[in-house]
TORKOL-4160 file (C-alpha; in steps of 0.2 Angstrom, whole numbers, padded with zeros to 4 digits, m for minus):
374
<pt num="1" X="m0044" Y="0176" Z="0015"/>
<pt num="2" X="m0042" Y="0158" Z="0013"/>
<pt num="3" X="m0035" Y="0148" Z="0028"/>
<pt num="4" X="m0017" Y="0144" Z="0029"/>
<pt num="5" X="m0012" Y="0127" Z="0023"/>
<pt num="6" X="m0004" Y="0117" Z="0036"/>
<pt num="7" X="0011" Y="0106" Z="0031"/>
<pt num="8" X="0021" Y="0092" Z="0038"/>
<pt num="9" X="0038" Y="0093" Z="0030"/>
<pt num="10" X="0052" Y="0080" Z="0029"/>
<pt num="11" X="0070" Y="0079" Z="0024"/>
<pt num="12" X="0070" Y="0065" Z="0011"/>
<pt num="13" X="0089" Y="0062" Z="0013"/>
<pt num="14" X="0087" Y="0057" Z="0031"/>
<pt num="15" X="0078" Y="0042" Z="0038"/>
<pt num="16" X="0063" Y="0043" Z="0049"/>
<pt num="17" X="0074" Y="0038" Z="0065"/>
<pt num="18" X="0083" Y="0054" Z="0062"/>
<pt num="19" X="0067" Y="0064" Z="0061"/>
<pt num="20" X="0056" Y="0055" Z="0073"/>
<pt num="21" X="0047" Y="0071" Z="0076"/>
<pt num="22" X="0038" Y="0069" Z="0059"/>
<pt num="23" X="0032" Y="0051" Z="0061"/>
<pt num="24" X="0032" Y="0033" Z="0067"/>
<pt num="25" X="0032" Y="0015" Z="0060"/>
<pt num="26" X="0022" Y="0006" Z="0072"/>
<pt num="27" X="0003" Y="0007" Z="0076"/>
<pt num="28" X="m0001" Y="0011" Z="0094"/>
<pt num="29" X="m0013" Y="0022" Z="0103"/>
<pt num="30" X="0001" Y="0032" Z="0112"/>
<pt num="31" X="0010" Y="0039" Z="0097"/>
<pt num="32" X="0010" Y="0058" Z="0100"/>
<pt num="33" X="0002" Y="0068" Z="0086"/>
<pt num="34" X="0014" Y="0079" Z="0076"/>
<pt num="35" X="0000" Y="0091" Z="0070"/>
<pt num="36" X="m0017" Y="0096" Z="0076"/>
<pt num="37" X="m0030" Y="0102" Z="0063"/>
<pt num="38" X="m0048" Y="0107" Z="0061"/>
<pt num="39" X="m0060" Y="0098" Z="0050"/>
<pt num="40" X="m0060" Y="0107" Z="0033"/>
<pt num="41" X="m0042" Y="0113" Z="0033"/>
<pt num="42" X="m0030" Y="0108" Z="0019"/>
<pt num="43" X="m0015" Y="0098" Z="0025"/>
<pt num="44" X="0000" Y="0094" Z="0015"/>
<pt num="45" X="0009" Y="0078" Z="0021"/>
<pt num="46" X="0026" Y="0074" Z="0014"/>
<pt num="47" X="0030" Y="0055" Z="0014"/>
<pt num="48" X="0045" Y="0044" Z="0013"/>
<pt num="49" X="0047" Y="0028" Z="0002"/>
<pt num="50" X="0042" Y="0011" Z="0009"/>
<pt num="51" X="0060" Y="0006" Z="0014"/>
<pt num="52" X="0064" Y="0022" Z="0022"/>
<pt num="53" X="0078" Y="0028" Z="0011"/>
<pt num="54" X="0088" Y="0011" Z="0011"/>
<pt num="55" X="0087" Y="0011" Z="m0008"/>
<pt num="56" X="0093" Y="0025" Z="m0021"/>
<pt num="57" X="0095" Y="0026" Z="m0040"/>
<pt num="58" X="0111" Y="0016" Z="m0039"/>
<pt num="59" X="0105" Y="0002" Z="m0029"/>
<pt num="60" X="0107" Y="m0016" Z="m0035"/>
<pt num="61" X="0099" Y="m0033" Z="m0032"/>
<pt num="62" X="0113" Y="m0036" Z="m0019"/>
<pt num="63" X="0106" Y="m0020" Z="m0009"/>
<pt num="64" X="0089" Y="m0028" Z="m0010"/>
<pt num="65" X="0095" Y="m0044" Z="m0002"/>
<pt num="66" X="0102" Y="m0033" Z="0013"/>
<pt num="67" X="0086" Y="m0023" Z="0016"/>
<pt num="68" X="0082" Y="m0021" Z="0034"/>
<pt num="69" X="0063" Y="m0024" Z="0036"/>
<pt num="70" X="0063" Y="m0016" Z="0054"/>
<pt num="71" X="0060" Y="0002" Z="0048"/>
<pt num="72" X="0046" Y="m0003" Z="0036"/>
<pt num="73" X="0035" Y="0007" Z="0034"/>
<pt num="74" X="0040" Y="0025" Z="0039"/>
<pt num="75" X="0023" Y="0035" Z="0041"/>
<pt num="76" X="0021" Y="0053" Z="0042"/>
<pt num="77" X="0009" Y="0058" Z="0057"/>
<pt num="78" X="m0001" Y="0055" Z="0066"/>
<pt num="79" X="m0013" Y="0070" Z="0063"/>
<pt num="80" X="m0025" Y="0074" Z="0077"/>
<pt num="81" X="m0042" Y="0080" Z="0070"/>
<pt num="82" X="m0051" Y="0091" Z="0082"/>
<pt num="83" X="m0068" Y="0084" Z="0086"/>
<pt num="84" X="m0065" Y="0066" Z="0081"/>
<pt num="85" X="m0070" Y="0054" Z="0094"/>
<pt num="86" X="m0072" Y="0035" Z="0096"/>
<pt num="87" X="m0088" Y="0030" Z="0087"/>
<pt num="88" X="m0086" Y="0043" Z="0074"/>
<pt num="89" X="m0082" Y="0041" Z="0055"/>
<pt num="90" X="m0067" Y="0051" Z="0049"/>
<pt num="91" X="m0068" Y="0056" Z="0031"/>
<pt num="92" X="m0051" Y="0059" Z="0023"/>
<pt num="93" X="m0053" Y="0068" Z="0006"/>
<pt num="94" X="m0037" Y="0066" Z="m0005"/>
<pt num="95" X="m0035" Y="0082" Z="m0015"/>
<pt num="96" X="m0019" Y="0079" Z="m0024"/>
<pt num="97" X="m0002" Y="0070" Z="m0024"/>
<pt num="98" X="0014" Y="0077" Z="m0029"/>
<pt num="99" X="0025" Y="0062" Z="m0035"/>
<pt num="100" X="0043" Y="0063" Z="m0028"/>
<pt num="101" X="0045" Y="0082" Z="m0029"/>
<pt num="102" X="0063" Y="0079" Z="m0025"/>
<pt num="103" X="0071" Y="0066" Z="m0037"/>
<pt num="104" X="0057" Y="0060" Z="m0049"/>
<pt num="105" X="0063" Y="0042" Z="m0046"/>
<pt num="106" X="0054" Y="0026" Z="m0040"/>
<pt num="107" X="0058" Y="0008" Z="m0039"/>
<pt num="108" X="0050" Y="m0010" Z="m0038"/>
<pt num="109" X="0059" Y="m0023" Z="m0029"/>
<pt num="110" X="0057" Y="m0042" Z="m0026"/>
<pt num="111" X="0062" Y="m0046" Z="m0008"/>
<pt num="112" X="0067" Y="m0064" Z="m0004"/>
<pt num="113" X="0054" Y="m0072" Z="0007"/>
<pt num="114" X="0040" Y="m0059" Z="0003"/>
<pt num="115" X="0027" Y="m0058" Z="m0011"/>
<pt num="116" X="0013" Y="m0068" Z="m0017"/>
<pt num="117" X="0024" Y="m0080" Z="m0027"/>
<pt num="118" X="0039" Y="m0080" Z="m0014"/>
<pt num="119" X="0041" Y="m0098" Z="m0015"/>
<pt num="120" X="0045" Y="m0097" Z="m0034"/>
<pt num="121" X="0055" Y="m0081" Z="m0033"/>
<pt num="122" X="0068" Y="m0082" Z="m0020"/>
<pt num="123" X="0081" Y="m0071" Z="m0028"/>
<pt num="124" X="0082" Y="m0052" Z="m0025"/>
<pt num="125" X="0078" Y="m0040" Z="m0040"/>
<pt num="126" X="0076" Y="m0022" Z="m0042"/>
<pt num="127" X="0068" Y="m0011" Z="m0056"/>
<pt num="128" X="0072" Y="0007" Z="m0056"/>
<pt num="129" X="0059" Y="0019" Z="m0063"/>
<pt num="130" X="0062" Y="0037" Z="m0070"/>
<pt num="131" X="0046" Y="0047" Z="m0067"/>
<pt num="132" X="0041" Y="0059" Z="m0082"/>
<pt num="133" X="0026" Y="0067" Z="m0075"/>
<pt num="134" X="0012" Y="0057" Z="m0082"/>
<pt num="135" X="0021" Y="0041" Z="m0085"/>
<pt num="136" X="0036" Y="0031" Z="m0079"/>
<pt num="137" X="0049" Y="0020" Z="m0089"/>
<pt num="138" X="0063" Y="0009" Z="m0083"/>
<pt num="139" X="0079" Y="0002" Z="m0091"/>
<pt num="140" X="0075" Y="m0014" Z="m0083"/>
<pt num="141" X="0059" Y="m0016" Z="m0092"/>
<pt num="142" X="0062" Y="m0010" Z="m0109"/>
<pt num="143" X="0047" Y="m0006" Z="m0120"/>
<pt num="144" X="0036" Y="m0003" Z="m0106"/>
<pt num="145" X="0028" Y="0014" Z="m0101"/>
<pt num="146" X="0017" Y="0014" Z="m0085"/>
<pt num="147" X="0005" Y="0029" Z="m0084"/>
<pt num="148" X="0003" Y="0038" Z="m0067"/>
<pt num="149" X="m0011" Y="0034" Z="m0055"/>
<pt num="150" X="m0004" Y="0038" Z="m0038"/>
<pt num="151" X="m0011" Y="0034" Z="m0022"/>
<pt num="152" X="m0006" Y="0031" Z="m0004"/>
<pt num="153" X="m0003" Y="0013" Z="0000"/>
<pt num="154" X="m0005" Y="0017" Z="0019"/>
<pt num="155" X="m0019" Y="0028" Z="0026"/>
<pt num="156" X="m0025" Y="0024" Z="0043"/>
<pt num="157" X="m0030" Y="0028" Z="0061"/>
<pt num="158" X="m0023" Y="0023" Z="0078"/>
<pt num="159" X="m0031" Y="0008" Z="0086"/>
<pt num="160" X="m0038" Y="0009" Z="0104"/>
<pt num="161" X="m0028" Y="m0001" Z="0117"/>
<pt num="162" X="m0042" Y="m0014" Z="0117"/>
<pt num="163" X="m0042" Y="m0016" Z="0098"/>
<pt num="164" X="m0023" Y="m0016" Z="0097"/>
<pt num="165" X="m0023" Y="m0030" Z="0111"/>
<pt num="166" X="m0036" Y="m0040" Z="0101"/>
<pt num="167" X="m0026" Y="m0038" Z="0085"/>
<pt num="168" X="m0010" Y="m0044" Z="0094"/>
<pt num="169" X="m0019" Y="m0059" Z="0101"/>
<pt num="170" X="m0027" Y="m0065" Z="0085"/>
<pt num="171" X="m0011" Y="m0062" Z="0075"/>
<pt num="172" X="0000" Y="m0071" Z="0088"/>
<pt num="173" X="m0013" Y="m0086" Z="0087"/>
<pt num="174" X="m0011" Y="m0085" Z="0068"/>
<pt num="175" X="0008" Y="m0086" Z="0069"/>
<pt num="176" X="0006" Y="m0101" Z="0081"/>
<pt num="177" X="m0004" Y="m0110" Z="0068"/>
<pt num="178" X="0010" Y="m0107" Z="0055"/>
<pt num="179" X="0003" Y="m0091" Z="0047"/>
<pt num="180" X="0014" Y="m0078" Z="0039"/>
<pt num="181" X="0013" Y="m0063" Z="0051"/>
<pt num="182" X="0025" Y="m0051" Z="0058"/>
<pt num="183" X="0023" Y="m0049" Z="0077"/>
<pt num="184" X="0027" Y="m0034" Z="0087"/>
<pt num="185" X="0046" Y="m0031" Z="0087"/>
<pt num="186" X="0056" Y="m0016" Z="0093"/>
<pt num="187" X="0070" Y="m0019" Z="0080"/>
<pt num="188" X="0070" Y="m0003" Z="0069"/>
<pt num="189" X="0055" Y="0004" Z="0078"/>
<pt num="190" X="0052" Y="0023" Z="0079"/>
<pt num="191" X="0050" Y="0028" Z="0093"/>
<pt num="192" X="0064" Y="0016" Z="0097"/>
<pt num="193" X="0059" Y="0011" Z="0115"/>
<pt num="194" X="0045" Y="0010" Z="0127"/>
<pt num="195" X="0028" Y="0002" Z="0125"/>
<pt num="196" X="0026" Y="0009" Z="0107"/>
<pt num="197" X="0041" Y="0000" Z="0101"/>
<pt num="198" X="0038" Y="m0016" Z="0111"/>
<pt num="199" X="0019" Y="m0017" Z="0109"/>
<pt num="200" X="0016" Y="m0007" Z="0093"/>
<pt num="201" X="0008" Y="m0017" Z="0078"/>
<pt num="202" X="0018" Y="m0019" Z="0062"/>
<pt num="203" X="0013" Y="m0010" Z="0047"/>
<pt num="204" X="0012" Y="m0024" Z="0034"/>
<pt num="205" X="m0006" Y="m0029" Z="0035"/>
<pt num="206" X="m0022" Y="m0019" Z="0034"/>
<pt num="207" X="m0034" Y="m0019" Z="0048"/>
<pt num="208" X="m0050" Y="m0012" Z="0055"/>
<pt num="209" X="m0043" Y="0006" Z="0056"/>
<pt num="210" X="m0035" Y="0005" Z="0038"/>
<pt num="211" X="m0016" Y="0005" Z="0037"/>
<pt num="212" X="m0008" Y="m0004" Z="0022"/>
<pt num="213" X="m0023" Y="m0006" Z="0012"/>
<pt num="214" X="m0014" Y="m0004" Z="m0005"/>
<pt num="215" X="m0030" Y="m0001" Z="m0015"/>
<pt num="216" X="m0026" Y="0007" Z="m0032"/>
<pt num="217" X="m0043" Y="0016" Z="m0033"/>
<pt num="218" X="m0038" Y="0028" Z="m0019"/>
<pt num="219" X="m0031" Y="0041" Z="m0031"/>
<pt num="220" X="m0034" Y="0060" Z="m0029"/>
<pt num="221" X="m0053" Y="0063" Z="m0029"/>
<pt num="222" X="m0057" Y="0049" Z="m0017"/>
<pt num="223" X="m0065" Y="0051" Z="0000"/>
<pt num="224" X="m0059" Y="0037" Z="0013"/>
<pt num="225" X="m0070" Y="0033" Z="0027"/>
<pt num="226" X="m0061" Y="0027" Z="0043"/>
<pt num="227" X="m0069" Y="0022" Z="0059"/>
<pt num="228" X="m0062" Y="0031" Z="0074"/>
<pt num="229" X="m0056" Y="0022" Z="0089"/>
<pt num="230" X="m0046" Y="0035" Z="0099"/>
<pt num="231" X="m0048" Y="0054" Z="0102"/>
<pt num="232" X="m0043" Y="0064" Z="0087"/>
<pt num="233" X="m0042" Y="0049" Z="0076"/>
<pt num="234" X="m0023" Y="0050" Z="0074"/>
<pt num="235" X="m0022" Y="0049" Z="0055"/>
<pt num="236" X="m0005" Y="0043" Z="0047"/>
<pt num="237" X="0000" Y="0040" Z="0029"/>
<pt num="238" X="0014" Y="0034" Z="0018"/>
<pt num="239" X="0020" Y="0021" Z="0006"/>
<pt num="240" X="0014" Y="0031" Z="m0009"/>
<pt num="241" X="0014" Y="0022" Z="m0026"/>
<pt num="242" X="0016" Y="0030" Z="m0043"/>
<pt num="243" X="0006" Y="0015" Z="m0050"/>
<pt num="244" X="0001" Y="m0002" Z="m0045"/>
<pt num="245" X="m0008" Y="m0017" Z="m0053"/>
<pt num="246" X="m0024" Y="m0023" Z="m0043"/>
<pt num="247" X="m0013" Y="m0036" Z="m0035"/>
<pt num="248" X="0004" Y="m0029" Z="m0031"/>
<pt num="249" X="0010" Y="m0047" Z="m0033"/>
<pt num="250" X="0028" Y="m0046" Z="m0030"/>
<pt num="251" X="0026" Y="m0036" Z="m0014"/>
<pt num="252" X="0030" Y="m0018" Z="m0021"/>
<pt num="253" X="0022" Y="m0006" Z="m0033"/>
<pt num="254" X="0031" Y="0008" Z="m0041"/>
<pt num="255" X="0037" Y="0015" Z="m0024"/>
<pt num="256" X="0040" Y="0033" Z="m0022"/>
<pt num="257" X="0041" Y="0048" Z="m0010"/>
<pt num="258" X="0027" Y="0061" Z="m0011"/>
<pt num="259" X="0017" Y="0075" Z="m0005"/>
<pt num="260" X="m0001" Y="0072" Z="m0001"/>
<pt num="261" X="m0014" Y="0086" Z="0000"/>
<pt num="262" X="m0028" Y="0081" Z="0012"/>
<pt num="263" X="m0044" Y="0087" Z="0020"/>
<pt num="264" X="m0054" Y="0080" Z="0035"/>
<pt num="265" X="m0072" Y="0079" Z="0039"/>
<pt num="266" X="m0079" Y="0071" Z="0055"/>
<pt num="267" X="m0096" Y="0062" Z="0054"/>
<pt num="268" X="m0101" Y="0061" Z="0072"/>
<pt num="269" X="m0107" Y="0044" Z="0079"/>
<pt num="270" X="m0109" Y="0037" Z="0061"/>
<pt num="271" X="m0097" Y="0023" Z="0063"/>
<pt num="272" X="m0106" Y="0017" Z="0078"/>
<pt num="273" X="m0123" Y="0020" Z="0071"/>
<pt num="274" X="m0120" Y="0011" Z="0055"/>
<pt num="275" X="m0109" Y="m0003" Z="0062"/>
<pt num="276" X="m0094" Y="0002" Z="0051"/>
<pt num="277" X="m0079" Y="m0008" Z="0057"/>
<pt num="278" X="m0067" Y="m0007" Z="0042"/>
<pt num="279" X="m0062" Y="0006" Z="0029"/>
<pt num="280" X="m0074" Y="0011" Z="0015"/>
<pt num="281" X="m0072" Y="0024" Z="0001"/>
<pt num="282" X="m0081" Y="0033" Z="m0012"/>
<pt num="283" X="m0079" Y="0045" Z="m0027"/>
<pt num="284" X="m0088" Y="0054" Z="m0040"/>
<pt num="285" X="m0077" Y="0052" Z="m0055"/>
<pt num="286" X="m0065" Y="0039" Z="m0063"/>
<pt num="287" X="m0050" Y="0034" Z="m0052"/>
<pt num="288" X="m0039" Y="0035" Z="m0067"/>
<pt num="289" X="m0040" Y="0039" Z="m0086"/>
<pt num="290" X="m0055" Y="0027" Z="m0092"/>
<pt num="291" X="m0044" Y="0020" Z="m0106"/>
<pt num="292" X="m0032" Y="0014" Z="m0092"/>
<pt num="293" X="m0044" Y="0010" Z="m0079"/>
<pt num="294" X="m0055" Y="m0002" Z="m0090"/>
<pt num="295" X="m0043" Y="m0005" Z="m0099"/>
<pt num="296" X="m0048" Y="m0003" Z="m0118"/>
<pt num="297" X="m0035" Y="m0016" Z="m0124"/>
<pt num="298" X="m0030" Y="m0030" Z="m0114"/>
<pt num="299" X="m0024" Y="m0048" Z="m0114"/>
<pt num="300" X="m0030" Y="m0059" Z="m0100"/>
<pt num="301" X="m0026" Y="m0076" Z="m0092"/>
<pt num="302" X="m0037" Y="m0086" Z="m0080"/>
<pt num="303" X="m0034" Y="m0097" Z="m0066"/>
<pt num="304" X="m0044" Y="m0111" Z="m0057"/>
<pt num="305" X="m0044" Y="m0120" Z="m0041"/>
<pt num="306" X="m0034" Y="m0134" Z="m0048"/>
<pt num="307" X="m0015" Y="m0138" Z="m0047"/>
<pt num="308" X="m0004" Y="m0153" Z="m0049"/>
<pt num="309" X="m0018" Y="m0165" Z="m0053"/>
<pt num="310" X="m0027" Y="m0160" Z="m0037"/>
<pt num="311" X="m0044" Y="m0151" Z="m0037"/>
<pt num="312" X="m0046" Y="m0139" Z="m0022"/>
<pt num="313" X="m0064" Y="m0133" Z="m0018"/>
<pt num="314" X="m0068" Y="m0115" Z="m0020"/>
<pt num="315" X="m0049" Y="m0109" Z="m0017"/>
<pt num="316" X="m0048" Y="m0091" Z="m0023"/>
<pt num="317" X="m0029" Y="m0091" Z="m0018"/>
<pt num="318" X="m0025" Y="m0105" Z="m0029"/>
<pt num="319" X="m0035" Y="m0098" Z="m0043"/>
<pt num="320" X="m0026" Y="m0081" Z="m0042"/>
<pt num="321" X="m0009" Y="m0090" Z="m0041"/>
<pt num="322" X="m0013" Y="m0100" Z="m0057"/>
<pt num="323" X="m0019" Y="m0084" Z="m0066"/>
<pt num="324" X="m0003" Y="m0075" Z="m0062"/>
<pt num="325" X="0008" Y="m0089" Z="m0066"/>
<pt num="326" X="m0001" Y="m0090" Z="m0083"/>
<pt num="327" X="0002" Y="m0071" Z="m0086"/>
<pt num="328" X="0020" Y="m0073" Z="m0082"/>
<pt num="329" X="0022" Y="m0087" Z="m0095"/>
<pt num="330" X="0013" Y="m0076" Z="m0107"/>
<pt num="331" X="0025" Y="m0061" Z="m0104"/>
<pt num="332" X="0039" Y="m0073" Z="m0107"/>
<pt num="333" X="0032" Y="m0075" Z="m0125"/>
<pt num="334" X="0035" Y="m0056" Z="m0127"/>
<pt num="335" X="0053" Y="m0057" Z="m0122"/>
<pt num="336" X="0053" Y="m0054" Z="m0103"/>
<pt num="337" X="0061" Y="m0066" Z="m0091"/>
<pt num="338" X="0052" Y="m0072" Z="m0076"/>
<pt num="339" X="0058" Y="m0059" Z="m0063"/>
<pt num="340" X="0054" Y="m0045" Z="m0076"/>
<pt num="341" X="0037" Y="m0052" Z="m0079"/>
<pt num="342" X="0033" Y="m0054" Z="m0060"/>
<pt num="343" X="0038" Y="m0036" Z="m0057"/>
<pt num="344" X="0028" Y="m0030" Z="m0072"/>
<pt num="345" X="0013" Y="m0040" Z="m0065"/>
<pt num="346" X="0015" Y="m0031" Z="m0049"/>
<pt num="347" X="0014" Y="m0014" Z="m0056"/>
<pt num="348" X="0002" Y="m0016" Z="m0071"/>
<pt num="349" X="m0009" Y="m0032" Z="m0070"/>
<pt num="350" X="m0026" Y="m0033" Z="m0062"/>
<pt num="351" X="m0032" Y="m0049" Z="m0054"/>
<pt num="352" X="m0051" Y="m0050" Z="m0055"/>
<pt num="353" X="m0062" Y="m0062" Z="m0046"/>
<pt num="354" X="m0072" Y="m0068" Z="m0061"/>
<pt num="355" X="m0084" Y="m0080" Z="m0052"/>
<pt num="356" X="m0087" Y="m0088" Z="m0035"/>
<pt num="357" X="m0102" Y="m0099" Z="m0038"/>
<pt num="358" X="m0097" Y="m0113" Z="m0051"/>
<pt num="359" X="m0091" Y="m0125" Z="m0037"/>
<pt num="360" X="m0078" Y="m0132" Z="m0035"/>
<pt num="361" X="m0068" Y="m0121" Z="m0047"/>
<pt num="362" X="m0068" Y="m0102" Z="m0044"/>
<pt num="363" X="m0060" Y="m0092" Z="m0058"/>
<pt num="364" X="m0048" Y="m0077" Z="m0056"/>
<pt num="365" X="m0043" Y="m0068" Z="m0072"/>
<pt num="366" X="m0027" Y="m0058" Z="m0074"/>
<pt num="367" X="m0029" Y="m0043" Z="m0086"/>
<pt num="368" X="m0014" Y="m0035" Z="m0094"/>
<pt num="369" X="m0017" Y="m0018" Z="m0102"/>
<pt num="370" X="m0008" Y="m0018" Z="m0119"/>
<pt num="371" X="m0006" Y="0001" Z="m0120"/>
<pt num="372" X="0008" Y="0000" Z="m0108"/>
<pt num="373" X="0019" Y="m0007" Z="m0122"/>
<pt num="374" X="0028" Y="0006" Z="m0133"/>
């Protein structure tokens, strides 16, 4: 007889703080596992949306302006994988994703102070998406149909105490040098007190153990390889996206709740033997329908390392910014205002590094798939 499928279930109408037995929202080695599994067993993990239920289908831009970033991101887990130990490589096979089995709704938001072009888009904005199985449409973006290519925005393991302390040190140093980083903060933390709340790493950036990697290619069929730093690995996931551009420029994709079907495999000693210190992944098929992944029809803009009469040397960030701004201008010629265009770039436009050798001007191209227009 087939093995029983294990499941972590949530109540999507209640925030993580009211169901703390199902997850956490800080990375720390002392977060207690909510499930113990053997390698090879199928696990179904239900997940909340990125803002932990603060938004609903009636939410407005004013609600976006009032969002509390403390509870971001609610993660389901951790899962203790029997046999996983520091130095091992944990393979996480994503078998399937059920996109919001509760309400078939998602959203894209522009949060003041966040996003790649946050200096140019200071106003809150929200796009509501109706999910129709294989595609999503929105009254805020008329004439657009985004095809499903769901993946978990966050998939990661717990850091060791030593790694967590090193990350905290280097991020505090970055903050002191004026960098944009969210340091440990107990406000909104789950658990709400103690070392995990006080010392736990925020979930916004990706790190050595994975986390908020936001890689659109991690759709069902992929195998993720994560270096293990603590006993059992302690795998957690959440922040599932219905679809995303290869940039997530405005800071959000099509954000949804979901149920992920997973299997685990432990490769003993492989992370240490191969010197793997960050996530890797592989697959044996297309990550999305090839006509969408390529795409077959597109319009592209480009950006260089030049702005306001100043030529920077080998500045990919500037090139990406210029390519994105050019795409927003192009979408204006198709009738979309800047906030609409910015959101559309976030969920559908792919930023590609076109070349990094023709000094001083690197090129980033922004590709807009034309089949999204209906």
